[in-house]
N, CA, C and O atoms as a GROMACS GRO file, in nm:
protein
  352
    1UNK      N    1   0.526  -1.866  -1.475
    1UNK     CA    2   0.552  -1.748  -1.396
    1UNK      C    3   0.487  -1.628  -1.464
    1UNK      O    4   0.495  -1.611  -1.585
    2UNK      N    5   0.422  -1.544  -1.383
    2UNK     CA    6   0.356  -1.425  -1.434
    2UNK      C    7   0.454  -1.311  -1.452
    2UNK      O    8   0.556  -1.303  -1.383
    3UNK      N    9   0.421  -1.222  -1.544
    3UNK     CA   10   0.497  -1.100  -1.561
    3UNK      C   11   0.428  -0.991  -1.479
    3UNK      O   12   0.305  -0.980  -1.482
    4UNK      N   13   0.507  -0.912  -1.407
    4UNK     CA   14   0.452  -0.809  -1.320
    4UNK      C   15   0.497  -0.672  -1.367
    4UNK      O   16   0.608  -0.655  -1.418
    5UNK      N   17   0.411  -0.575  -1.348
    5UNK     CA   18   0.445  -0.434  -1.368
    5UNK      C   19   0.433  -0.367  -1.233
    5UNK      O   20   0.326  -0.373  -1.171
    6UNK      N   21   0.539  -0.304  -1.186
    6UNK     CA   22   0.536  -0.231  -1.060
    6UNK      C   23   0.520  -0.084  -1.093
    6UNK      O   24   0.603  -0.024  -1.161
    7UNK      N   25   0.410  -0.027  -1.042
    7UNK     CA   26   0.373   0.110  -1.078
    7UNK      C   27   0.319   0.185  -0.957
    7UNK      O   28   0.284   0.124  -0.856
    8UNK      N   29   0.312   0.316  -0.969
    8UNK     CA   30   0.236   0.398  -0.874
    8UNK      C   31   0.089   0.377  -0.911
    8UNK      O   32   0.052   0.392  -1.028
    9UNK      N   33   0.005   0.343  -0.815
    9UNK     CA   34  -0.136   0.316  -0.849
    9UNK      C   35  -0.209   0.442  -0.890
    9UNK      O   36  -0.170   0.554  -0.856
   10UNK      N   37  -0.317   0.422  -0.965
   10UNK     CA   38  -0.405   0.534  -0.995
   10UNK      C   39  -0.540   0.506  -0.930
   10UNK      O   40  -0.560   0.401  -0.868
   11UNK      N   41  -0.631   0.598  -0.944
   11UNK     CA   42  -0.761   0.588  -0.876
   11UNK      C   43  -0.835   0.459  -0.911
   11UNK      O   44  -0.911   0.407  -0.829
   12UNK      N   45  -0.813   0.407  -1.031
   12UNK     CA   46  -0.883   0.285  -1.071
   12UNK      C   47  -0.834   0.162  -0.996
   12UNK      O   48  -0.899   0.057  -1.000
   13UNK      N   49  -0.720   0.171  -0.927
   13UNK     CA   50  -0.666   0.057  -0.852
   13UNK      C   51  -0.714   0.053  -0.707
   13UNK      O   52  -0.697  -0.049  -0.641
   14UNK      N   53  -0.772   0.161  -0.658
   14UNK     CA   54  -0.805   0.170  -0.516
   14UNK      C   55  -0.901   0.063  -0.467
   14UNK      O   56  -0.880   0.008  -0.359
   15UNK      N   57  -1.004   0.031  -0.542
   15UNK     CA   58  -1.098  -0.072  -0.497
   15UNK      C   59  -1.030  -0.207  -0.483
   15UNK      O   60  -1.057  -0.280  -0.387
   16UNK      N   61  -0.943  -0.242  -0.577
   16UNK     CA   62  -0.870  -0.368  -0.567
   16UNK      C   63  -0.776  -0.368  -0.446
   16UNK      O   64  -0.764  -0.469  -0.377
   17UNK      N   65  -0.711  -0.255  -0.421
   17UNK     CA   66  -0.620  -0.244  -0.307
   17UNK      C   67  -0.696  -0.258  -0.176
   17UNK      O   68  -0.650  -0.327  -0.084
   18UNK      N   69  -0.811  -0.193  -0.166
   18UNK     CA   70  -0.890  -0.200  -0.043
   18UNK      C   71  -0.944  -0.341  -0.021
   18UNK      O   72  -0.949  -0.388   0.093
   19UNK      N   73  -0.986  -0.409  -0.127
   19UNK     CA   74  -1.034  -0.546  -0.115
   19UNK      C   75  -0.922  -0.638  -0.069
   19UNK      O   76  -0.943  -0.724   0.016
   20UNK      N   77  -0.802  -0.622  -0.126
   20UNK     CA   78  -0.687  -0.702  -0.086
   20UNK      C   79  -0.655  -0.680   0.062
   20UNK      O   80  -0.629  -0.775   0.136
   21UNK      N   81  -0.658  -0.555   0.104
   21UNK     CA   82  -0.632  -0.520   0.244
   21UNK      C   83  -0.726  -0.597   0.336
   21UNK      O   84  -0.682  -0.661   0.432
   22UNK      N   85  -0.855  -0.590   0.308
   22UNK     CA   86  -0.954  -0.659   0.391
   22UNK      C   87  -0.933  -0.809   0.394
   22UNK      O   88  -0.943  -0.872   0.499
   23UNK      N   89  -0.903  -0.866   0.277
   23UNK     CA   90  -0.882  -1.011   0.267
   23UNK      C   91  -0.758  -1.056   0.346
   23UNK      O   92  -0.763  -1.157   0.416
   24UNK      N   93  -0.649  -0.982   0.334
   24UNK     CA   94  -0.523  -1.024   0.395
   24UNK      C   95  -0.513  -0.986   0.542
   24UNK      O   96  -0.469  -1.067   0.624
   25UNK      N   97  -0.554  -0.864   0.578
   25UNK     CA   98  -0.536  -0.818   0.715
   25UNK      C   99  -0.660  -0.833   0.801
   25UNK      O  100  -0.652  -0.827   0.924
   26UNK      N  101  -0.777  -0.852   0.739
   26UNK     CA  102  -0.900  -0.872   0.814
   26UNK      C  103  -0.959  -0.747   0.876
   26UNK      O  104  -1.047  -0.757   0.962
   27UNK      N  105  -0.913  -0.630   0.835
   27UNK     CA  106  -0.968  -0.505   0.889
   27UNK      C  107  -1.107  -0.481   0.833
   27UNK      O  108  -1.140  -0.527   0.724
   28UNK      N  109  -1.186  -0.406   0.908
   28UNK     CA  110  -1.321  -0.373   0.863
   28UNK      C  111  -1.315  -0.270   0.751
   28UNK      O  112  -1.215  -0.199   0.738
   29UNK      N  113  -1.419  -0.261   0.670
   29UNK     CA  114  -1.422  -0.159   0.564
   29UNK      C  115  -1.403  -0.018   0.620
   29UNK      O  116  -1.342   0.067   0.556
   30UNK      N  117  -1.456   0.008   0.741
   30UNK     CA  118  -1.442   0.141   0.802
   30UNK      C  119  -1.295   0.170   0.837
   30UNK      O  120  -1.248   0.281   0.815
   31UNK      N  121  -1.224   0.071   0.890
   31UNK     CA  122  -1.083   0.089   0.923
   31UNK      C  123  -0.999   0.114   0.798
   31UNK      O  124  -0.912   0.200   0.796
   32UNK      N  125  -1.028   0.037   0.695
   32UNK     CA  126  -0.956   0.053   0.569
   32UNK      C  127  -0.982   0.192   0.510
   32UNK      O  128  -0.889   0.260   0.467
   33UNK      N  129  -1.107   0.232   0.509
   33UNK     CA  130  -1.144   0.363   0.455
   33UNK      C  131  -1.077   0.475   0.534
   33UNK      O  132  -1.036   0.575   0.476
   34UNK      N  133  -1.066   0.458   0.666
   34UNK     CA  134  -1.001   0.560   0.750
   34UNK      C  135  -0.855   0.580   0.708
   34UNK      O  136  -0.807   0.693   0.699
   35UNK      N  137  -0.785   0.469   0.681
   35UNK     CA  138  -0.646   0.481   0.635
   35UNK      C  139  -0.640   0.559   0.503
   35UNK      O  140  -0.560   0.651   0.488
   36UNK      N  141  -0.725   0.520   0.409
   36UNK     CA  142  -0.719   0.585   0.277
   36UNK      C  143  -0.763   0.732   0.284
   36UNK      O  144  -0.719   0.811   0.201
   37UNK      N  145  -0.846   0.768   0.377
   37UNK     CA  146  -0.887   0.908   0.390
   37UNK      C  147  -0.781   0.993   0.458
   37UNK      O  148  -0.764   1.110   0.423
   38UNK      N  149  -0.709   0.937   0.556
   38UNK     CA  150  -0.620   1.018   0.639
   38UNK      C  151  -0.471   1.000   0.612
   38UNK      O  152  -0.393   1.091   0.639
   39UNK      N  153  -0.430   0.885   0.560
   39UNK     CA  154  -0.287   0.858   0.548
   39UNK      C  155  -0.239   0.826   0.407
   39UNK      O  156  -0.122   0.846   0.376
   40UNK      N  157  -0.326   0.777   0.322
   40UNK     CA  158  -0.285   0.734   0.188
   40UNK      C  159  -0.237   0.851   0.105
   40UNK      O  160  -0.301   0.956   0.098
   41UNK      N  161  -0.121   0.831   0.043
   41UNK     CA  162  -0.069   0.925  -0.057
   41UNK      C  163  -0.028   0.842  -0.178
   41UNK      O  164   0.054   0.751  -0.168
   42UNK      N  165  -0.085   0.874  -0.290
   42UNK     CA  166  -0.058   0.798  -0.413
   42UNK      C  167   0.092   0.790  -0.441
   42UNK      O  168   0.141   0.685  -0.482
   43UNK      N  169   0.163   0.899  -0.422
   43UNK     CA  170   0.305   0.901  -0.453
   43UNK      C  171   0.391   0.829  -0.348
   43UNK      O  172   0.513   0.823  -0.364
   44UNK      N  173   0.331   0.776  -0.245
   44UNK     CA  174   0.402   0.698  -0.143
   44UNK      C  175   0.354   0.552  -0.145
   44UNK      O  176   0.359   0.484  -0.043
   45UNK      N  177   0.308   0.507  -0.259
   45UNK     CA  178   0.254   0.373  -0.271
   45UNK      C  179   0.300   0.310  -0.403
   45UNK      O  180   0.318   0.379  -0.503
   46UNK      N  181   0.317   0.180  -0.400
   46UNK     CA  182   0.346   0.103  -0.522
   46UNK      C  183   0.256  -0.019  -0.525
   46UNK      O  184   0.221  -0.074  -0.421
   47UNK      N  185   0.219  -0.060  -0.645
   47UNK     CA  186   0.147  -0.185  -0.663
   47UNK      C  187   0.216  -0.267  -0.771
   47UNK      O  188   0.278  -0.213  -0.862
   48UNK      N  189   0.204  -0.398  -0.758
   48UNK     CA  190   0.246  -0.488  -0.865
   48UNK      C  191   0.119  -0.538  -0.932
   48UNK      O  192   0.025  -0.581  -0.864
   49UNK      N  193   0.116  -0.531  -1.063
   49UNK     CA  194   0.000  -0.576  -1.139
   49UNK      C  195   0.040  -0.688  -1.233
   49UNK      O  196   0.147  -0.687  -1.293
   50UNK      N  197  -0.048  -0.785  -1.243
   50UNK     CA  198  -0.032  -0.896  -1.338
   50UNK      C  199  -0.162  -0.908  -1.414
   50UNK      O  200  -0.268  -0.928  -1.354
   51UNK      N  201  -0.156  -0.896  -1.544
   51UNK     CA  202  -0.276  -0.903  -1.625
   51UNK      C  203  -0.379  -0.797  -1.589
   51UNK      O  204  -0.499  -0.822  -1.597
   52UNK      N  205  -0.333  -0.680  -1.549
   52UNK     CA  206  -0.424  -0.571  -1.514
   52UNK      C  207  -0.480  -0.579  -1.374
   52UNK      O  208  -0.555  -0.490  -1.333
   53UNK      N  209  -0.447  -0.683  -1.299
   53UNK     CA  210  -0.499  -0.704  -1.164
   53UNK      C  211  -0.392  -0.666  -1.061
   53UNK      O  212  -0.275  -0.702  -1.077
   54UNK      N  213  -0.431  -0.593  -0.956
   54UNK     CA  214  -0.339  -0.562  -0.847
   54UNK      C  215  -0.316  -0.691  -0.768
   54UNK      O  216  -0.410  -0.749  -0.714
   55UNK      N  217  -0.190  -0.735  -0.762
   55UNK     CA  218  -0.158  -0.860  -0.692
   55UNK      C  219  -0.069  -0.836  -0.570
   55UNK      O  220  -0.051  -0.926  -0.488
   56UNK      N  221  -0.012  -0.716  -0.558
   56UNK     CA  222   0.071  -0.684  -0.444
   56UNK      C  223   0.070  -0.533  -0.425
   56UNK      O  224   0.053  -0.458  -0.520
   57UNK      N  225   0.089  -0.490  -0.299
   57UNK     CA  226   0.089  -0.346  -0.272
   57UNK      C  227   0.182  -0.316  -0.157
   57UNK      O  228   0.210  -0.400  -0.072
   58UNK      N  229   0.229  -0.192  -0.156
   58UNK     CA  230   0.318  -0.143  -0.052
   58UNK      C  231   0.284   0.003  -0.031
   58UNK      O  232   0.284   0.082  -0.125
   59UNK      N  233   0.256   0.040   0.093
   59UNK     CA  234   0.232   0.180   0.130
   59UNK      C  235   0.349   0.224   0.217
   59UNK      O  236   0.409   0.143   0.287
   60UNK      N  237   0.380   0.351   0.213
   60UNK     CA  238   0.474   0.406   0.310
   60UNK      C  239   0.414   0.534   0.366
   60UNK      O  240   0.338   0.604   0.299
   61UNK      N  241   0.449   0.561   0.491
   61UNK     CA  242   0.396   0.678   0.560
   61UNK      C  243   0.515   0.763   0.603
   61UNK      O  244   0.606   0.716   0.671
   62UNK      N  245   0.512   0.888   0.562
   62UNK     CA  246   0.620   0.981   0.593
   62UNK      C  247   0.610   1.024   0.740
   62UNK      O  248   0.501   1.043   0.792
   63UNK      N  249   0.725   1.038   0.804
   63UNK     CA  250   0.728   1.089   0.941
   63UNK      C  251   0.859   1.161   0.966
   63UNK      O  252   0.953   1.152   0.887
   64UNK      N  253   0.864   1.233   1.075
   64UNK     CA  254   0.986   1.300   1.116
   64UNK      C  255   1.015   1.269   1.261
   64UNK      O  256   0.922   1.248   1.340
   65UNK      N  257   1.141   1.266   1.297
   65UNK     CA  258   1.182   1.242   1.435
   65UNK      C  259   1.286   1.346   1.472
   65UNK      O  260   1.370   1.382   1.390
   66UNK      N  261   1.282   1.392   1.596
   66UNK     CA  262   1.381   1.489   1.643
   66UNK      C  263   1.499   1.414   1.705
   66UNK      O  264   1.481   1.329   1.791
   67UNK      N  265   1.617   1.447   1.660
   67UNK     CA  266   1.739   1.388   1.715
   67UNK      C  267   1.855   1.482   1.688
   67UNK      O  268   1.862   1.545   1.582
   68UNK      N  269   1.945   1.493   1.785
   68UNK     CA  270   2.064   1.577   1.770
   68UNK      C  271   2.030   1.721   1.732
   68UNK      O  272   2.103   1.787   1.657
   69UNK      N  273   1.918   1.768   1.784
   69UNK     CA  274   1.881   1.906   1.760
   69UNK      C  275   1.823   1.936   1.624
   69UNK      O  276   1.813   2.052   1.585
   70UNK      N  277   1.785   1.834   1.552
   70UNK     CA  278   1.725   1.858   1.420
   70UNK      C  279   1.617   1.753   1.391
   70UNK      O  280   1.608   1.651   1.460
   71UNK      N  281   1.539   1.779   1.289
   71UNK     CA  282   1.433   1.685   1.249
   71UNK      C  283   1.487   1.595   1.139
   71UNK      O  284   1.535   1.642   1.036
   72UNK      N  285   1.479   1.466   1.163
   72UNK     CA  286   1.519   1.368   1.062
   72UNK      C  287   1.393   1.317   0.994
   72UNK      O  288   1.299   1.274   1.060
   73UNK      N  289   1.392   1.324   0.863
   73UNK     CA  290   1.275   1.278   0.787
   73UNK      C  291   1.293   1.134   0.746
   73UNK      O  292   1.404   1.089   0.716
   74UNK      N  293   1.184   1.062   0.746
   74UNK     CA  294   1.188   0.923   0.704
   74UNK      C  295   1.050   0.876   0.665
   74UNK      O  296   0.956   0.955   0.655
   75UNK      N  297   1.039   0.748   0.642
   75UNK     CA  298   0.911   0.687   0.609
   75UNK      C  299   0.916   0.543   0.657
   75UNK      O  300   1.023   0.482   0.662
   76UNK      N  301   0.801   0.489   0.692
   76UNK     CA  302   0.798   0.348   0.726
   76UNK      C  303   0.699   0.276   0.636
   76UNK      O  304   0.599   0.332   0.591
   77UNK      N  305   0.729   0.150   0.613
   77UNK     CA  306   0.645   0.069   0.525
   77UNK      C  307   0.522   0.023   0.603
   77UNK      O  308   0.530  -0.009   0.721
   78UNK      N  309   0.410   0.020   0.534
   78UNK     CA  310   0.283  -0.010   0.598
   78UNK      C  311   0.194  -0.086   0.500
   78UNK      O  312   0.195  -0.058   0.380
   79UNK      N  313   0.118  -0.180   0.551
   79UNK     CA  314   0.022  -0.256   0.470
   79UNK      C  315   0.088  -0.311   0.343
   79UNK      O  316   0.042  -0.287   0.232
   80UNK      N  317   0.196  -0.384   0.364
   80UNK     CA  318   0.265  -0.452   0.253
   80UNK      C  319   0.198  -0.588   0.238
   80UNK      O  320   0.193  -0.665   0.333
   81UNK      N  321   0.147  -0.617   0.120
   81UNK     CA  322   0.068  -0.739   0.103
   81UNK      C  323   0.080  -0.793  -0.039
   81UNK      O  324   0.101  -0.719  -0.135
   82UNK      N  325   0.067  -0.924  -0.049
   82UNK     CA  326   0.062  -0.994  -0.178
   82UNK      C  327  -0.050  -1.096  -0.173
   82UNK      O  328  -0.061  -1.172  -0.076
   83UNK      N  329  -0.133  -1.100  -0.275
   83UNK     CA  330  -0.241  -1.199  -0.284
   83UNK      C  331  -0.182  -1.339  -0.277
   83UNK      O  332  -0.078  -1.367  -0.337
   84UNK      N  333  -0.249  -1.427  -0.205
   84UNK     CA  334  -0.194  -1.562  -0.182
   84UNK      C  335  -0.158  -1.639  -0.309
   84UNK      O  336  -0.056  -1.709  -0.308
   85UNK      N  337  -0.233  -1.631  -0.418
   85UNK     CA  338  -0.191  -1.707  -0.538
   85UNK      C  339  -0.060  -1.660  -0.600
   85UNK      O  340  -0.002  -1.730  -0.683
   86UNK      N  341  -0.014  -1.540  -0.560
   86UNK     CA  342   0.107  -1.484  -0.620
   86UNK      C  343   0.226  -1.486  -0.525
   86UNK      O  344   0.332  -1.432  -0.557
   87UNK      N  345   0.210  -1.549  -0.411
   87UNK     CA  346   0.322  -1.562  -0.317
   87UNK      C  347   0.406  -1.682  -0.356
   87UNK      O  348   0.358  -1.776  -0.419
   88UNK      N  349   0.531  -1.675  -0.316
   88UNK     CA  350   0.613  -1.793  -0.343
   88UNK      C  351   0.759  -1.770  -0.334
   88UNK      O  352   0.838  -1.862  -0.355
   0.00000   0.00000   0.00000
């Protein structure tokens, strides 16, 4: 069993995250880049690393909804993925 470190990613993790996204979800590089340009926030993301390699990732996107006369803040999980060799 591998040991994992769950951390907020830094800029050096982005290429691994984008490659994982393409491999798992099948989106085009342009679609992936669009998400990272318009929606990605480092502080709303976590990655699991094993041996310095990103093996899992989780993004969340902040949103607000109006209900009962006020704005309720929340976030939803997006592009949650784990590389196939690390699933189980």
